[in-house]
C-alpha positions in Angstrom: 6.5 -5.9 14.3 4.2 -5.3 17.3 6.9 -3.4 19.1 7.6 -1.4 16.0 3.9 -0.5 15.7 3.7 0.5 19.4 6.8 2.6 19.0 5.2 4.4 16.0 2.0 5.1 18.0 4.0 6.5 20.9 6.0 8.7 18.6 2.7 9.9 16.9 1.2 10.8 20.2 4.2 12.7 21.4 4.4 14.5 18.0 0.8 15.6 18.4 1.4 16.9 21.9 4.4 18.9 20.7 2.5 20.5 17.8 -0.6 21.1 20.0 1.5 23.0 22.6 3.3 25.0 20.0 -0.1 25.8 18.3 -1.5 27.1 21.6 1.5 29.3 22.0 1.0 30.7 18.6 -2.7 31.6 19.3 -2.1 32.6 22.9 -3.8 36.0 22.3 -7.1 34.7 21.0 -10.2 34.4 23.3 -10.4 31.3 25.4 -13.5 30.0 23.7 -11.6 29.7 20.4 -8.8 27.9 22.1 -11.2 25.4 23.5 -12.9 24.8 20.1 -9.5 24.5 18.5 -8.4 22.0 21.1 -11.5 19.8 20.6 -11.1 19.9 16.8 -7.4 19.2 17.0 -7.8 16.0 18.9 -10.8 14.8 16.9 -8.7 15.0 13.8 -5.6 13.6 15.5 -7.5 10.6 16.7 -9.9 10.4 13.8 -8.0 7.6 12.0 -8.2 5.4 15.1 -11.9 6.1 15.7 -12.6 5.2 12.0 -10.5 2.0 12.3 -12.2 0.8 15.5 -15.6 1.5 13.9 -14.7 -0.1 10.6 -17.4 -2.8 10.7 -20.1 -0.6 12.2 -22.9 0.7 9.9 -22.2 4.4 10.7 -23.0 7.1 8.1 -20.8 6.7 5.1 -19.9 10.4 5.0 -18.8 10.4 8.7 -16.8 7.2 8.3 -15.0 8.4 5.2 -14.4 11.9 6.7 -12.8 10.5 9.9 -10.7 8.0 8.0 -9.4 10.5 5.4 -8.9 13.4 7.8 -7.3 11.2 10.4 -4.9 9.4 8.1 -3.9 12.6 6.3 -3.1 14.1 9.7 -0.4 11.5 10.3 1.7 12.8 7.4 0.9 16.4 8.3 2.1 15.9 11.8 5.3 14.0 10.6 6.4 17.0 8.6 5.3 19.6 11.0 7.3 17.9 13.8 10.4 17.6 11.6 10.4 21.1 10.2 9.2 22.9 13.4 11.9 21.0 15.5 14.5 22.4 13.1 13.1 25.9 13.4 13.0 25.7 17.2 16.7 24.5 17.2 17.6 27.5 15.0 15.8 29.8 17.4 18.1 28.6 20.2 21.0 30.1 18.4 19.2 33.0 16.7 16.6 34.3 19.2 15.3 36.9 16.7 14.0 34.0 14.5 10.4 34.0 15.6 8.6 32.7 12.5 9.2 29.0 12.9 5.6 28.0 13.2 4.2 29.7 10.1 7.2 28.6 8.2 6.8 25.0 9.2 3.1 25.2 8.4 3.7 26.7 5.0 6.3 24.1 4.0 4.2 21.2 5.3 1.2 22.3 3.3 3.3 22.6 0.1 4.7 19.1 0.7 1.3 17.4 1.4 -0.3 19.1 -1.7 2.6 17.8 -3.8 2.3 14.4 -2.1 -1.4 14.2 -3.0 -0.8 15.1 -6.6 2.0 12.6 -6.9 -0.2 9.8 -5.4 -2.9 10.6 -7.9 -0.5 10.1 -10.9 0.9 6.5 -10.7 3.9 5.5 -12.8 3.9 2.7 -15.4 7.0 0.6 -15.0 7.9 -1.7 -18.0 10.2 -4.7 -17.4 11.3 -7.4 -19.8 11.9 -10.9 -18.3 13.8 -13.5 -20.4 13.2 -17.0 -18.9 15.1 -19.2 -21.4 12.2 -21.6 -21.2 9.7 -22.7 -23.8 7.3 -19.9 -24.7 6.0 -19.6 -28.3 5.3 -15.9 -28.0 5.8 -13.1 -25.4 3.2 -12.6 -22.8 2.2 -9.3 -21.2 1.6 -9.4 -17.5 0.2 -6.4 -15.7 1.0 -6.6 -12.0 -0.5 -4.5 -9.2 -0.4 -4.6 -5.5 -1.7 -2.8 -2.4 -4.8 -1.2 -3.7 -6.4 -1.2 -0.1 -10.0 -0.9 -1.2 -12.1 0.7 1.6 -12.7 4.2 2.9 -9.3 5.4 1.7 -9.4 4.0 -1.8 -13.1 4.1 -2.9 -15.0 3.0 -5.9 -14.2 6.1 -8.0 -10.5 5.5 -7.4 -10.9 1.8 -8.3 -12.7 2.8 -11.6 -9.6 5.0 -12.5 -7.3 2.1 -11.7 -9.3 -0.4 -13.8 -9.2 1.9 -16.8 -5.4 2.4 -16.3 -4.9 -1.4 -16.2 -7.1 -2.2 -19.2 -5.3 0.5 -21.2 -2.2 -1.7 -21.1 -4.0 -4.5 -23.0 -2.7 -7.2 -20.7 -2.7 -10.9 -21.5 -3.0 -11.7 -17.8 -3.3 -9.6 -14.6 -1.8 -10.5 -11.3 -2.6 -8.9 -7.9 0.0 -9.1 -5.2 -2.2 -8.9 -2.2 -3.8 -6.2 0.0 -6.7 -5.7 -2.4 -8.8 -5.0 0.7 -7.8 -2.5 3.4 -9.2 -3.5 6.8 -13.0 -3.9 6.3 -15.3 -5.5 3.7 -18.2 -3.3 4.7 -17.3 -0.4 2.3 -16.7 -2.9 -0.6 -20.2 -4.4 -0.2 -21.8 -1.0 0.5 -20.3 0.5 -2.7 -20.6 -2.6 -4.8 -16.9 -2.5 -5.7 -17.1 -6.0 -7.3 -18.9 -4.3 -10.2 -15.7 -2.4 -11.1 -13.4 -5.4 -10.5 -15.5 -7.3 -13.0 -14.6 -4.8 -15.6 -10.9 -5.8 -15.7 -10.0 -7.2 -19.1 -7.3 -9.9 -19.6 -7.9 -12.9 -21.9 -5.9 -15.3 -19.8 -7.4 -14.2 -16.6 -6.9 -12.3 -13.3 -5.0 -14.0 -10.5 -4.4 -12.9 -6.9 -2.7 -13.9 -3.7 -3.8 -12.6 -0.3 -1.9 -10.0 1.7 -1.8 -9.2 5.4 -4.6 -6.6 5.1 -6.8 -9.1 3.4 -6.3 -11.2 6.5 -7.3 -8.2 8.7 -10.6 -8.3 7.0 -10.8 -12.1 7.5 -9.1 -14.4 5.0 -12.3 -16.5 4.4 -14.5 -13.4 4.3 -12.2 -11.7 1.8 -12.2 -14.9 -0.3 -16.0 -14.9 -0.2 -16.1 -11.3 -1.6 -13.5 -12.1 -4.3 -15.7 -15.0 -5.4 -18.2 -12.3 -6.5 -15.6 -11.1 -9.1 -13.8 -12.7 -12.0 -10.6 -12.8 -9.9 -9.2 -16.3 -9.3 -7.8 -16.3 -5.8 -4.8 -18.6 -5.4 -4.4 -19.8 -1.8 -1.2 -22.0 -1.9 -2.4 -23.1 -5.4 -0.9 -23.3 -8.9 -2.8 -22.1 -12.0 -1.6 -23.0 -15.5 -2.3 -20.7 -18.4 -3.1 -21.9 -21.9 0.5 -21.1 -23.1 2.0 -23.2 -20.2 3.0 -20.3 -17.9 2.4 -21.3 -14.3 1.3 -18.9 -11.6 1.8 -19.8 -7.9 -0.3 -17.8 -5.4 1.0 -18.1 -1.9 -0.9 -17.6 1.3 0.4 -14.5 3.1 3.3 -14.9 5.5 1.1 -14.0 8.4 -0.5 -17.5 7.9 2.0 -19.6 9.8 0.6 -22.8 8.4 1.0 -21.8 4.7 2.7 -24.3 2.4 6.4 -24.1 1.6 7.5 -22.8 -1.8 9.2 -26.1 -2.5 6.0 -28.0 -2.2 4.2 -25.6 -4.5 7.0 -25.7 -7.1 6.9 -29.5 -7.0 3.4 -29.2 -8.6 4.8 -27.4 -11.6 6.6 -28.2 -14.9 10.1 -26.9 -14.5 10.5 -26.6 -18.3 7.8 -23.9 -18.4 7.9 -20.4 -16.9 7.0 -20.1 -13.2 5.6 -16.9 -11.7 5.2 -16.6 -7.9 2.8 -14.1 -6.2 3.9 -13.6 -2.6 2.7 -10.5 -0.8 5.6 -10.0 1.6 9.2 -10.0 0.2 10.9 -12.4 2.6 13.3 -15.4 2.0 13.9 -14.3 -1.6 16.9 -16.6 -2.1 14.6 -19.6 -1.8 12.7 -18.5 -4.9 15.9 -18.8 -6.9 16.8 -22.1 -5.3 13.4 -23.5 -6.5 13.8 -22.4 -10.1 11.2 -19.6 -10.1 11.5 -17.3 -13.0 9.6 -14.3 -11.6 8.4 -13.4 -8.1 6.1 -10.4 -7.7 5.6 -8.9 -4.2 4.4 -5.7 -2.6 3.6 -4.9 1.0 6.4 -2.4 1.7 4.9 0.6 -0.1 8.6 1.7 -0.2 7.9 3.5 3.0 5.2 5.6 1.3 6.6 8.9 2.5 10.1 10.2 3.2 12.0 9.4 5.5 10.1 6.2 6.2 11.6 4.6 3.1 15.0 4.5 5.0 13.4 2.4 7.8 11.7 0.1 5.3 15.0 -0.4 3.5 16.5 -1.8 6.7 13.5 -4.0 7.4 13.6 -6.0 4.2 16.3 -7.7 2.1 14.7 -6.1 -0.9 12.3 -3.3 -0.1 11.6 -2.0 -3.6 12.3 -2.5 -7.3 14.0 -5.0 -9.5 16.7 -7.4 -8.5 18.1 -10.7 -9.8 18.5 -13.5 -7.2 20.4 -16.1 -9.2 18.2 -17.0 -12.2 15.1 -15.5 -10.5 13.8 -12.0 -11.2 12.2 -10.5 -8.2 10.2 -7.3 -8.3 8.9 -5.6 -5.1 6.3 -3.0 -6.0 5.6 0.2 -4.1 1.9 -0.4 -4.8 -0.7 1.1 -7.1 -2.6 2.8 -4.2 -1.6 2.9 -0.5 -2.6 2.5 3.1 -4.0 5.4 5.1 -2.6 8.9 4.2 -3.2 9.7 0.5 0.3 11.1 -0.1 3.5 10.0 -1.9 6.5 12.0 -0.9 9.8 10.6 -2.0 8.1 7.5 -3.4 5.7 6.8 -6.3 2.6 4.7 -6.9 3.0 2.3 -9.8 1.6 -0.2 -12.2 4.1 -2.8 -13.4 4.0 -4.3 -16.9 6.1 -7.4 -17.4 6.9 -8.7 -20.9 7.9 -12.3 -20.4 9.8 -14.0 -23.2 
């Protein structure tokens, strides 16, 4: 994973250099002072996300921190599509020298894509799924499942308020959170008192959560301390039993090498009653079926978030998105209610999942 991340950063840097050079060629006739100012602004935005990430726990002005994060993260997607489209235009120009409008064409198409991507991100889908367990359950139970909210500078309190209203409108019996509630710093959550919004979630049987890798970036114990300020019950290799007998297992994230095995956790349950597993990262899914789990809910992948990254994610995971049966176990991998970094969904969708368990 570290090599993959390093490769992505090198590709991002090279892409920025490519677009920077082509930009200077496009504005070659403007005065030098404007080129200098353009260059400074270009690299501030290009590196803004990394500046904001490195300063994530510093008490810098809220407006500056949020501006750097949002502009810098948005730039990642902007550069991705600019590079793809402009490279195609430059190749076309090799064969058709008269084609000299590659840069404005690439810029226009990219702007249209990111505008659509932002609109799409702001309008999550509601996915309804029925799960028949064949186990004793007197009446159906509605479970609203969400993952990857990434609260912080990218997903702020106003976004969280909108999500809470969306979740409550489903009238859930129980809510489960599949990890990455927090992005990479707890400072914005305390600063903006986001626990106030989380305490407005409504589910008579409770709200349950497992940690994700980003919750670990913020510090697992520190994240747990913040979550204690809310009504959310954090399950760290623990089992919770609902009044109707449904059992929820919340696993530590896979990044915790000392987490308990699924077999040990299932051994603490009643196999005659439905078993739900919350495990942030979708790995070793066959094991859930072998242990008699009825439903596993995961997230983490974001389904790649923007095209064509979904093709890479599809090859990284045995199930990168959606619904699949593994033996008698139903596994759902969510693309996430919110997202990490760039506020765009292109070729993927944000979603809230509603399970009706019978």
